[in-house]
C-alpha positions in Angstrom: 13.4 -5.4 -8.5 13.7 -1.7 -7.5 10.8 0.8 -8.8 11.8 4.0 -6.3 11.7 6.7 -8.6 10.2 5.3 -11.6 6.7 5.3 -13.1 4.3 2.7 -11.5 4.0 0.0 -14.3 0.3 0.4 -15.2 -1.9 -2.5 -16.1 -5.6 -3.2 -16.2 -7.2 -6.2 -14.8 -10.6 -7.1 -13.1 -11.5 -6.3 -9.4 -14.3 -6.4 -6.9 -14.8 -2.9 -5.9 -15.7 -1.3 -2.6 -19.6 -1.9 -3.4 -19.0 -5.4 -3.9 -19.6 -4.8 -7.8 -16.9 -6.6 -10.2 -15.2 -4.0 -12.6 -13.9 -6.1 -15.3 -11.4 -3.5 -16.5 -9.8 -1.7 -13.4 -6.7 0.6 -14.7 -4.5 1.5 -12.4 -3.6 4.9 -14.1 -7.2 6.2 -14.2 -8.1 5.0 -10.4 -5.3 6.8 -8.8 -5.1 9.9 -11.2 -4.9 12.8 -8.9 -4.4 10.3 -5.5 -1.6 8.8 -3.6 -2.0 4.9 -4.4 -1.0 1.9 -2.2 -0.8 -1.7 -4.2 -1.2 -3.9 -1.1 0.0 -7.3 -2.5 -0.7 -10.4 -0.2 -0.2 -14.1 -0.8 -3.7 -15.7 -0.7 -7.7 -15.2 0.0 -9.0 -17.6 2.7 -5.4 -17.9 4.4 -4.2 -16.6 7.9 -2.4 -13.6 8.2 -3.7 -12.0 5.4 -7.4 -11.6 6.6 -5.8 -9.9 9.8 -3.9 -7.5 7.3 -7.0 -6.5 5.2 -9.3 -5.9 7.9 -6.5 -3.8 9.4 -6.4 -1.7 6.3 -10.2 -1.4 6.3 -10.5 -0.4 10.1 -8.0 2.5 9.0 -9.8 3.4 5.6 -11.1 6.5 6.6 -7.6 7.8 7.5 -6.5 6.8 4.1 -9.0 8.5 2.4 -8.7 11.7 4.3 -5.4 11.4 3.0 -6.5 11.2 -0.7 -5.0 7.7 -0.9 -6.5 4.6 -2.6 -5.9 1.5 -1.3 -5.6 -1.7 -3.6 -5.6 -5.1 -2.3 -4.1 -7.5 -4.9 -3.4 -11.3 -5.1 -3.1 -14.1 -7.5 -6.8 -15.0 -6.8 -9.5 -14.4 -9.2 -12.4 -11.6 -8.6 -15.0 -14.3 -8.4 -12.7 -16.1 -5.1 -12.3 -12.4 -3.7 -15.8 -11.6 -4.0 -16.6 -14.9 -2.0 -14.1 -13.9 0.7 -15.6 -10.6 1.1 -18.8 -12.3 1.6 -17.6 -14.5 4.0 -18.1 -13.5 7.8 -15.1 -12.7 9.7 -16.0 -15.0 12.5 -15.6 -18.1 9.7 -12.4 -16.4 8.5 -13.6 -14.1 5.8 -13.0 -10.1 5.7 -16.2 -9.3 5.4 -17.5 -5.9 3.5 -14.2 -4.3 3.2 -14.3 -0.4 1.7 -11.4 -1.0 -0.8 -10.9 -2.6 -4.1 -9.6 -6.2 -4.2 -7.8 -6.9 -7.7 -7.1 -9.9 -9.3 -4.0 -11.2 -10.7 -4.7 -14.4 -12.0 -1.8 -14.9 -14.5 0.9 -13.5 -11.8 1.7 -10.7 -14.4 1.2 -7.7 -11.8 3.2 -9.2 -9.2 6.3 -10.5 -11.2 5.9 -6.5 -12.8 6.4 -5.3 -9.2 8.9 -7.8 -8.3 7.2 -9.5 -5.5 6.7 -13.0 -6.5 7.6 -15.2 -4.1 10.6 -17.5 -5.8 9.5 -20.8 -4.7 5.4 -20.5 -3.6 4.5 -18.4 -6.5 2.5 -16.1 -4.8 2.7 -12.8 -4.1 4.6 -11.5 -1.0 3.6 -9.0 1.7 4.4 -5.8 -0.7 3.3 -2.5 0.0 4.0 -0.1 -3.3 3.5 3.6 -2.5 2.8 5.8 -5.8 2.4 9.4 -5.7 -0.1 11.8 -7.2 2.3 12.0 -10.4 2.1 7.9 -10.6 5.6 7.6 -9.5 6.9 4.6 -7.0 7.8 6.5 -3.9 8.2 3.2 -1.5 8.5 -0.5 -1.6 8.2 -2.7 1.7 8.1 -6.3 0.8 7.8 -8.6 3.9 8.2 -12.4 3.6 5.0 -14.8 3.9 5.2 -14.9 7.7 5.7 -11.4 8.7 2.3 -9.1 8.8 2.6 -5.5 8.0 2.0 -2.3 10.2 -0.7 -0.4 8.6 -0.1 2.5 10.7 3.7 2.9 9.1 1.8 3.2 5.8 -0.2 5.9 7.1 3.1 7.4 8.4 5.0 7.1 5.1 1.8 9.1 3.3 2.1 12.0 5.8 5.8 12.0 5.3 5.6 12.3 1.4 2.8 15.0 1.9 5.0 16.6 4.0 8.1 16.8 1.7 5.7 17.8 -1.2 4.6 20.7 0.6 7.5 21.9 2.3 10.7 20.7 0.8 12.1 19.2 4.2 13.1 15.8 4.4 11.5 13.5 7.0 14.1 12.0 9.8 14.0 8.3 11.9 10.7 8.0 13.4 9.2 11.2 11.8 5.7 11.7 12.7 3.1 14.1 11.6 3.6 17.4 13.3 7.2 16.7 14.3 10.0 18.9 12.7 11.8 18.4 9.5 15.2 19.0 8.0 16.2 21.4 5.6 18.2 19.4 3.1 21.5 20.9 3.6 24.8 20.8 5.7 23.1 23.3 8.1 19.8 22.0 8.3 20.9 18.7 9.4 23.4 20.1 11.8 20.7 22.0 13.4 18.2 19.1 13.5 20.7 17.1 15.2 21.6 20.0 18.0 18.1 20.0 18.7 16.7 16.2 18.3 19.7 14.1 18.6 18.7 12.8 22.0 15.1 12.1 21.4 15.8 9.8 18.3 
């Protein structure tokens, strides 16, 4: 399911918030209003690759906040299971007091709407959906269950989106913040490649 260029499907669900409190009505559009948002789907709490990913996100949470980006973890577990996982020490397979919300999708409606439900395991695949400040989906990255994600790539994509919005230029392969963009014209790409092709 390709959502790129469309409004992110809105939803309301229960969530465990950054402070550990349970919020019974977490509405996507209200929470990300005026921010970038990343829906960070993962299969299940108390599993194997998942805690490494969620902790990696938390280790970079200040970088996401500096980019005005709200990260939202989401799986088919309940808010109560999320809470229990947060309250389990990292040394015992928990995730500790992570500093972003964990959303409950116990009826699978959200992962199905976003096209990230595994066809046979019926859990969420490792999906990262980037939503811009107007509520439009700009990136979908979906990995199979054994393949953990690169969290730094999500930061790079937010930087690229912000660069494009600010300058109107497009971002070439391997672009990172501070590098040259491309004017989206025939002359622009020719000029860029003449200088940068060998470094790609």
